[in-house]
N, C-alpha and C positions, 0 to 999 in steps of 0.2 A: 927780404927784398934789396937789390943794388941799391947804393945812394943813386939819388938823382940830383942831376945840378939844379939847384933850388935856388931861387932869389928873389927877396921882396923889393919891388922897385917902386916907389912915391914918385909921381907924376904932378904936376899942379893941377890945380881943380879946374873942372871942364864945364863951359856953361850946358846947362840941363837941356833936354828936349822930350817931350815924349817918344816912348820909343817902340819899333815893332821887330821884334828878333825873325830875321827870315826863314829859320827852321822851327819854329816854335808853332804849336797850337796855341793861340791865345785865347781868353776868356772875355766875358765884357771889359774889365779893367784893363787889358793888357798884359796880362801876366799868366804866363802858362800855369796850368794846372800840373805840377811835377813836384819831385823833389827839389830842384833845382831853384824854383820860386816858393816863397813863404811871405807869412806876414805874423807879425806880435804887436797886438795893440793898433798904434797906426802905423809901425815901422813895415814896409813891405820890401822885399827886395828879391834878387834874381841873379843865380850865379850863371855865369858863361863860359865858354873855353874858346879860343879863338887861336888859329894858326900865326895870324898877324895882328897884333896888339896895336903895333905904333899905325897901321892902316885902319885898323877899326876906329882908333880915336880920333882920326883925322876926318873919316866917314861922320863918326859922331860930334863933332866940332863944325862943321862946314855942310853937312846936308840940310835941306828943310824938314819939317815935321811930318811925319817920323821917319827916320833915317831907317835904312836897311842894314842889321849889321851882319856879318859876317863869323857864324858862329861854327863850330863842330863839336862833335863828340868820340874822333878817332883822328890818328896820327900816325906818319911812317916814324919807323925807324930811322933814327940821325937827324929826326927832327924835333923840334920843341911845339909845346901850347900853351897859353897864358891864359890863365883866369882875368875874370872882369868882372865887375858887380854891379849891377845898375840897381837903386834903392830910392826910394823917397819917403817920407814920415819920420823922419829924426825929430826927437824932441830938443828943445833948446835951451839953452840956460839964461840967467838975468842979462846976458849980454847980448842975446839973440843968437848964439852960436852952439852947433851941435859937438857932438864928441861920439863919434863911432871909431871903435877899433874893430879889425877884423884880426884874426887867428886861422894859417890856413893849413892843412894836413892834406896826405895822399895816402892811401891805403893800395899795396899792390895786387898782383894776383896771388901771391902767396901768403894774403891776408892781415899781412905785418903794415902797420902806421907809422908814417913818418912825419915829423913835425916839416911843415914845409914855411915857416917865417909867420912875423906877425907886424902889422905895422896901423899906421893912422887912415882910415878909409874916407872919413871926412871930421874937417876940424875949424868949419866956416859957418855962416849962417847959410840954410838953406837955401835953395833956388825956386820958394814958391812950392807949389805942389805938382811940379813936373818932376819925372824922374830923373835923376844925374847918375853919372858916370862916376864909381867911387876913384879917389885919388890912390890906392893900392892895388897890387897884383902879386902875382906869386909866377913865376917860371918854370916850367918843366920841361927838362929835358932828356930825351931818349936815347942812348949810346948802342947800347950792347945786346946781343939778343936774348940774356937774361931780363931783360926790358919787355919783351913781349908781354900781350896780355891784357886785359882788363885792371881798371883802376876804377877807384872812388876818388875825387877831388872834393874835398869839403872844407867850408868857410864856416865860422862863428863868429857873428855879427855882435857886437856888445855896444848899447845903445848907453853912453856910461852917464848920461844927464837922465834918462827914465830908467835906468836901471832895467832894461830889456834885454833880453839876448835872443840870436836867431840863428837857426843853423839850418844850413844850405849844403846839397851835397848834388854831384854830378858824376855820371859815368865818363871813361876816357879808353877809349879801345887802342891800343899800338899795334900796329900792323908791319909786316914788313914791306 
């Protein structure tokens, strides 16, 4: 797999809202039943991909509950996609703060996996039981014809206070 332009971007914590993803088939708890949505103990999370992370975060911050987020499972060659993680249920430490890390990886059409960065997803008090938009993301850029095809984007969340891990994955198709 050719190298991707990958970058972990930390952003400030964003006020949480209960979320409805515009393209997801949601169950009773608002979490789609696919590999992009998982739970471990009390920790629940969903990995989503977006073509415009800045706009998604703006909608998250400013929309009434529940916001309609623009997510995708395909991008055109010459563009990029960013990961976002919606989650709730992190364990708090004695000071009332969560400590959740995320490791991103991408598997390309050739089956080879590539590290896409690690960062702190959340290191503050949780915002109640509402879903929170994680503070970390990975940007994936696709520039050459060799980048065409089906990818799998993975995120491994580690709740370091609870000692729990959660594996998420989402498909991404790069087209001409």
